[in-house]
Structures are given as structure tokens and as C-alpha cells.
ChimeraX commands (.cxc) that place a marker at each C-alpha (Angstrom):
marker #1 position 14.97,4.29,0.89 radius 0.5
marker #1 position 12.72,2.48,2.82 radius 0.5
marker #1 position 9.28,2.47,1.26 radius 0.5
marker #1 position 5.94,1.51,2.63 radius 0.5
marker #1 position 3.23,1.00,-0.21 radius 0.5
marker #1 position -0.39,0.53,-0.01 radius 0.5
marker #1 position -2.93,-1.30,-2.10 radius 0.5
marker #1 position -3.72,1.57,-4.67 radius 0.5
marker #1 position 0.26,1.79,-4.56 radius 0.5
marker #1 position 1.50,-2.20,-4.93 radius 0.5
marker #1 position -2.14,-3.49,-7.04 radius 0.5
marker #1 position -0.24,-0.80,-9.76 radius 0.5
marker #1 position 2.43,-3.22,-9.96 radius 0.5
marker #1 position -0.37,-5.90,-11.39 radius 0.5
marker #1 position -2.52,-3.90,-13.58 radius 0.5
marker #1 position -1.90,-1.68,-15.84 radius 0.5
marker #1 position -2.94,1.91,-14.75 radius 0.5
marker #1 position -2.14,5.50,-14.65 radius 0.5
marker #1 position 1.22,5.29,-12.27 radius 0.5
marker #1 position 2.17,0.97,-13.00 radius 0.5
marker #1 position 5.66,2.51,-14.04 radius 0.5
marker #1 position 6.00,4.83,-11.99 radius 0.5
marker #1 position 5.18,2.34,-8.29 radius 0.5
marker #1 position 7.60,-0.39,-10.32 radius 0.5
marker #1 position 10.82,1.91,-10.51 radius 0.5
marker #1 position 9.71,3.25,-6.74 radius 0.5
marker #1 position 9.89,-0.59,-5.80 radius 0.5
marker #1 position 13.18,-1.52,-7.21 radius 0.5
marker #1 position 14.76,1.66,-6.24 radius 0.5
marker #1 position 13.74,0.90,-2.60 radius 0.5
marker #1 position 15.95,-0.54,-0.37 radius 0.5
marker #1 position 12.76,-2.10,1.78 radius 0.5
marker #1 position 9.57,-2.27,0.73 radius 0.5
marker #1 position 6.98,-2.87,3.39 radius 0.5
marker #1 position 3.34,-3.06,3.82 radius 0.5
marker #1 position 0.08,-4.26,6.21 radius 0.5
marker #1 position -0.55,-7.95,5.64 radius 0.5
marker #1 position -4.03,-6.10,5.27 radius 0.5
marker #1 position -3.04,-5.53,1.62 radius 0.5
marker #1 position -2.86,-9.20,0.33 radius 0.5
marker #1 position -6.14,-9.24,0.09 radius 0.5
marker #1 position -6.83,-6.14,-1.19 radius 0.5
marker #1 position -4.74,-6.69,-4.01 radius 0.5
marker #1 position -6.25,-9.76,-4.72 radius 0.5
marker #1 position -9.52,-8.30,-4.61 radius 0.5
marker #1 position -8.41,-5.64,-7.09 radius 0.5
marker #1 position -6.89,-8.41,-9.40 radius 0.5
marker #1 position -10.76,-10.85,-8.85 radius 0.5
marker #1 position -12.46,-6.70,-9.92 radius 0.5
marker #1 position -10.35,-6.30,-12.98 radius 0.5
marker #1 position -11.82,-9.83,-14.32 radius 0.5
marker #1 position -15.64,-9.25,-12.81 radius 0.5
marker #1 position -15.68,-6.02,-14.84 radius 0.5
marker #1 position -14.28,-7.60,-17.79 radius 0.5
marker #1 position -11.08,-5.78,-18.13 radius 0.5
marker #1 position -9.30,-8.49,-17.51 radius 0.5
marker #1 position -9.28,-12.56,-19.02 radius 0.5
marker #1 position -9.11,-14.68,-15.64 radius 0.5
marker #1 position -6.14,-16.79,-16.99 radius 0.5
marker #1 position -4.09,-13.51,-16.94 radius 0.5
marker #1 position -5.08,-12.53,-13.77 radius 0.5
marker #1 position -4.74,-15.87,-12.35 radius 0.5
marker #1 position -0.99,-15.42,-13.82 radius 0.5
marker #1 position -0.71,-12.00,-12.27 radius 0.5
marker #1 position -1.90,-13.80,-8.95 radius 0.5
marker #1 position 0.66,-16.22,-9.20 radius 0.5
marker #1 position 2.89,-13.66,-9.86 radius 0.5
marker #1 position 1.72,-11.24,-6.47 radius 0.5
marker #1 position 1.95,-13.92,-4.49 radius 0.5
marker #1 position 5.55,-14.52,-5.20 radius 0.5
marker #1 position 6.59,-10.91,-5.07 radius 0.5
marker #1 position 4.13,-10.85,-1.00 radius 0.5
marker #1 position 7.22,-13.38,-0.15 radius 0.5
marker #1 position 9.60,-10.02,-0.61 radius 0.5
marker #1 position 7.74,-8.08,1.14 radius 0.5
marker #1 position 7.89,-6.61,4.53 radius 0.5
marker #1 position 4.31,-7.59,5.89 radius 0.5
marker #1 position 3.71,-5.54,8.60 radius 0.5
marker #1 position 1.45,-7.04,11.03 radius 0.5
marker #1 position -1.98,-5.81,12.09 radius 0.5
marker #1 position -2.36,-5.67,16.27 radius 0.5
marker #1 position -4.36,-3.95,18.78 radius 0.5
marker #1 position -2.20,-0.93,19.21 radius 0.5
marker #1 position -1.96,-0.65,15.39 radius 0.5
marker #1 position -5.81,-0.91,15.29 radius 0.5
marker #1 position -5.91,1.82,18.61 radius 0.5
marker #1 position -3.41,4.22,16.48 radius 0.5
marker #1 position -5.76,3.44,13.10 radius 0.5
marker #1 position -9.46,4.69,14.83 radius 0.5
marker #1 position -7.32,7.60,16.16 radius 0.5
marker #1 position -6.06,8.76,12.61 radius 0.5
marker #1 position -9.31,7.93,10.67 radius 0.5
marker #1 position -10.90,10.09,12.73 radius 0.5
marker #1 position -8.65,12.99,13.05 radius 0.5
marker #1 position -8.29,12.91,9.23 radius 0.5
marker #1 position -11.18,11.79,7.74 radius 0.5
marker #1 position -10.56,8.02,6.88 radius 0.5
marker #1 position -11.61,5.19,5.05 radius 0.5
marker #1 position -10.67,1.88,7.84 radius 0.5
marker #1 position -8.29,0.40,5.76 radius 0.5
marker #1 position -6.68,3.79,4.79 radius 0.5
marker #1 position -6.45,4.41,8.42 radius 0.5
marker #1 position -4.84,1.13,9.72 radius 0.5
marker #1 position -2.02,1.59,6.29 radius 0.5
marker #1 position -1.52,5.12,7.64 radius 0.5
marker #1 position -1.07,3.45,11.18 radius 0.5
marker #1 position 1.09,0.98,9.73 radius 0.5
marker #1 position 3.42,3.22,8.15 radius 0.5
marker #1 position 3.61,5.39,11.34 radius 0.5
marker #1 position 4.43,2.60,13.93 radius 0.5
marker #1 position 6.85,1.32,11.11 radius 0.5
marker #1 position 8.50,3.98,10.86 radius 0.5
marker #1 position 8.62,4.57,14.66 radius 0.5
marker #1 position 10.50,1.47,15.57 radius 0.5
marker #1 position 12.95,1.43,12.90 radius 0.5
marker #1 position 13.58,4.63,13.50 radius 0.5
marker #1 position 14.45,5.56,10.01 radius 0.5
marker #1 position 12.46,7.81,7.58 radius 0.5
marker #1 position 9.47,6.18,5.88 radius 0.5
marker #1 position 8.17,6.93,2.58 radius 0.5
marker #1 position 4.24,6.46,1.71 radius 0.5
marker #1 position 3.66,4.93,-1.52 radius 0.5
marker #1 position 0.00,5.82,-2.01 radius 0.5
marker #1 position -2.52,6.89,-4.73 radius 0.5
marker #1 position -5.68,7.77,-2.92 radius 0.5
marker #1 position -5.91,11.17,-2.40 radius 0.5
marker #1 position -7.45,11.13,1.44 radius 0.5
marker #1 position -4.03,9.02,2.50 radius 0.5
marker #1 position -1.76,10.26,0.95 radius 0.5
marker #1 position -2.45,13.77,1.90 radius 0.5
marker #1 position -3.13,12.64,5.77 radius 0.5
marker #1 position 0.35,11.05,5.83 radius 0.5
marker #1 position 2.48,14.46,4.94 radius 0.5
marker #1 position 0.35,15.87,7.57 radius 0.5
marker #1 position 1.56,13.21,10.32 radius 0.5
marker #1 position 5.18,13.80,8.99 radius 0.5
marker #1 position 6.02,11.12,6.89 radius 0.5
marker #1 position 6.97,11.41,3.46 radius 0.5
marker #1 position 4.14,10.81,0.45 radius 0.5
marker #1 position 4.62,9.60,-3.02 radius 0.5
marker #1 position 4.74,10.46,-5.86 radius 0.5
marker #1 position 5.52,13.77,-4.93 radius 0.5
marker #1 position 2.55,15.56,-6.73 radius 0.5
marker #1 position -1.35,13.52,-7.08 radius 0.5
marker link #1:1,2 radius 0.2
marker link #1:2,3 radius 0.2
marker link #1:3,4 radius 0.2
marker link #1:4,5 radius 0.2
marker link #1:5,6 radius 0.2
marker link #1:6,7 radius 0.2
marker link #1:7,8 radius 0.2
marker link #1:8,9 radius 0.2
marker link #1:9,10 radius 0.2
marker link #1:10,11 radius 0.2
marker link #1:11,12 radius 0.2
marker link #1:12,13 radius 0.2
marker link #1:13,14 radius 0.2
marker link #1:14,15 radius 0.2
marker link #1:15,16 radius 0.2
marker link #1:16,17 radius 0.2
marker link #1:17,18 radius 0.2
marker link #1:18,19 radius 0.2
marker link #1:19,20 radius 0.2
marker link #1:20,21 radius 0.2
marker link #1:21,22 radius 0.2
marker link #1:22,23 radius 0.2
marker link #1:23,24 radius 0.2
marker link #1:24,25 radius 0.2
marker link #1:25,26 radius 0.2
marker link #1:26,27 radius 0.2
marker link #1:27,28 radius 0.2
marker link #1:28,29 radius 0.2
marker link #1:29,30 radius 0.2
marker link #1:30,31 radius 0.2
marker link #1:31,32 radius 0.2
marker link #1:32,33 radius 0.2
marker link #1:33,34 radius 0.2
marker link #1:34,35 radius 0.2
marker link #1:35,36 radius 0.2
marker link #1:36,37 radius 0.2
marker link #1:37,38 radius 0.2
marker link #1:38,39 radius 0.2
marker link #1:39,40 radius 0.2
marker link #1:40,41 radius 0.2
marker link #1:41,42 radius 0.2
marker link #1:42,43 radius 0.2
marker link #1:43,44 radius 0.2
marker link #1:44,45 radius 0.2
marker link #1:45,46 radius 0.2
marker link #1:46,47 radius 0.2
marker link #1:47,48 radius 0.2
marker link #1:48,49 radius 0.2
marker link #1:49,50 radius 0.2
marker link #1:50,51 radius 0.2
marker link #1:51,52 radius 0.2
marker link #1:52,53 radius 0.2
marker link #1:53,54 radius 0.2
marker link #1:54,55 radius 0.2
marker link #1:55,56 radius 0.2
marker link #1:56,57 radius 0.2
marker link #1:57,58 radius 0.2
marker link #1:58,59 radius 0.2
marker link #1:59,60 radius 0.2
marker link #1:60,61 radius 0.2
marker link #1:61,62 radius 0.2
marker link #1:62,63 radius 0.2
marker link #1:63,64 radius 0.2
marker link #1:64,65 radius 0.2
marker link #1:65,66 radius 0.2
marker link #1:66,67 radius 0.2
marker link #1:67,68 radius 0.2
marker link #1:68,69 radius 0.2
marker link #1:69,70 radius 0.2
marker link #1:70,71 radius 0.2
marker link #1:71,72 radius 0.2
marker link #1:72,73 radius 0.2
marker link #1:73,74 radius 0.2
marker link #1:74,75 radius 0.2
marker link #1:75,76 radius 0.2
marker link #1:76,77 radius 0.2
marker link #1:77,78 radius 0.2
marker link #1:78,79 radius 0.2
marker link #1:79,80 radius 0.2
marker link #1:80,81 radius 0.2
marker link #1:81,82 radius 0.2
marker link #1:82,83 radius 0.2
marker link #1:83,84 radius 0.2
marker link #1:84,85 radius 0.2
marker link #1:85,86 radius 0.2
marker link #1:86,87 radius 0.2
marker link #1:87,88 radius 0.2
marker link #1:88,89 radius 0.2
marker link #1:89,90 radius 0.2
marker link #1:90,91 radius 0.2
marker link #1:91,92 radius 0.2
marker link #1:92,93 radius 0.2
marker link #1:93,94 radius 0.2
marker link #1:94,95 radius 0.2
marker link #1:95,96 radius 0.2
marker link #1:96,97 radius 0.2
marker link #1:97,98 radius 0.2
marker link #1:98,99 radius 0.2
marker link #1:99,100 radius 0.2
marker link #1:100,101 radius 0.2
marker link #1:101,102 radius 0.2
marker link #1:102,103 radius 0.2
marker link #1:103,104 radius 0.2
marker link #1:104,105 radius 0.2
marker link #1:105,106 radius 0.2
marker link #1:106,107 radius 0.2
marker link #1:107,108 radius 0.2
marker link #1:108,109 radius 0.2
marker link #1:109,110 radius 0.2
marker link #1:110,111 radius 0.2
marker link #1:111,112 radius 0.2
marker link #1:112,113 radius 0.2
marker link #1:113,114 radius 0.2
marker link #1:114,115 radius 0.2
marker link #1:115,116 radius 0.2
marker link #1:116,117 radius 0.2
marker link #1:117,118 radius 0.2
marker link #1:118,119 radius 0.2
marker link #1:119,120 radius 0.2
marker link #1:120,121 radius 0.2
marker link #1:121,122 radius 0.2
marker link #1:122,123 radius 0.2
marker link #1:123,124 radius 0.2
marker link #1:124,125 radius 0.2
marker link #1:125,126 radius 0.2
marker link #1:126,127 radius 0.2
marker link #1:127,128 radius 0.2
marker link #1:128,129 radius 0.2
marker link #1:129,130 radius 0.2
marker link #1:130,131 radius 0.2
marker link #1:131,132 radius 0.2
marker link #1:132,133 radius 0.2
marker link #1:133,134 radius 0.2
marker link #1:134,135 radius 0.2
marker link #1:135,136 radius 0.2
marker link #1:136,137 radius 0.2
marker link #1:137,138 radius 0.2
marker link #1:138,139 radius 0.2
marker link #1:139,140 radius 0.2
marker link #1:140,141 radius 0.2
marker link #1:141,142 radius 0.2
marker link #1:142,143 radius 0.2
marker link #1:143,144 radius 0.2
view
């Protein structure tokens, strides 16, 4: 199974939230996990936010950030190109998506087309999850 994980999914590997165990299982079962390069900053920002709001101690957050940065090297990091941004532009308009969500959807679609294999988009954002199904991607989790 080939999985494209957006930031809402990957962050759950590092921050204890509903769905954390499930995303960990999905990542372990996947043959390949890819994501956009923008996910790196999105997950780091989510960890920093957890410190800011007091749900995570700084020393624990630093440990988590080190683990994320190490795992980052194992992910397929998909580049953001002008062509991808143009596709994201269209998807944002057609599906009412936020900017980075449109980039994630475009990345998953472009990747699927490039490898000629089905890609499962893992996301915990309802709009992105719905849009993935509308454009012909499999969305994970099965229900949201």
C-alpha cells in the first residue's frame, strides 16, 4: 500500500491525539509513505504549538521533534513545483480547500499519476478527506 500522509495525519504520530495509534499502524503497514515537503514545517509547527498552549513540556517536545526529524529521512518528500501549485490552485477553487490542503491533494494526485499506482491519502481534515474521494483517491481513515 502506498500512503500519502498530510500533516494532520503525520502529526498524530508525534502528538498523542485521537487517531494516533491508527496512523502508527497505517505507517507500519505501508510499503511507502510520502508527503509534501511542506509537511515538515507543518508538523514542527504543531509540536511548537503544543508547547505554547502548555499541553507538552519543552524537553519532551524537543525529544519528539528529534524523532520526527529522524523519521523525515524515511519519508518520500514530494517537491512543490510551479506545475503542482497550478494544480493546487485549481483544486483549492473547485473544492473550497485551504491553501496547504490543496497542495497536499495536488501532491497526492501528481504522485499517483507519476507512479501509476493507487495512492491512499491519509488525512484527518474533513474537507481534504472529502475532496480526496471526489477526485478519485482512496481516503483514510475509512470514515471521518
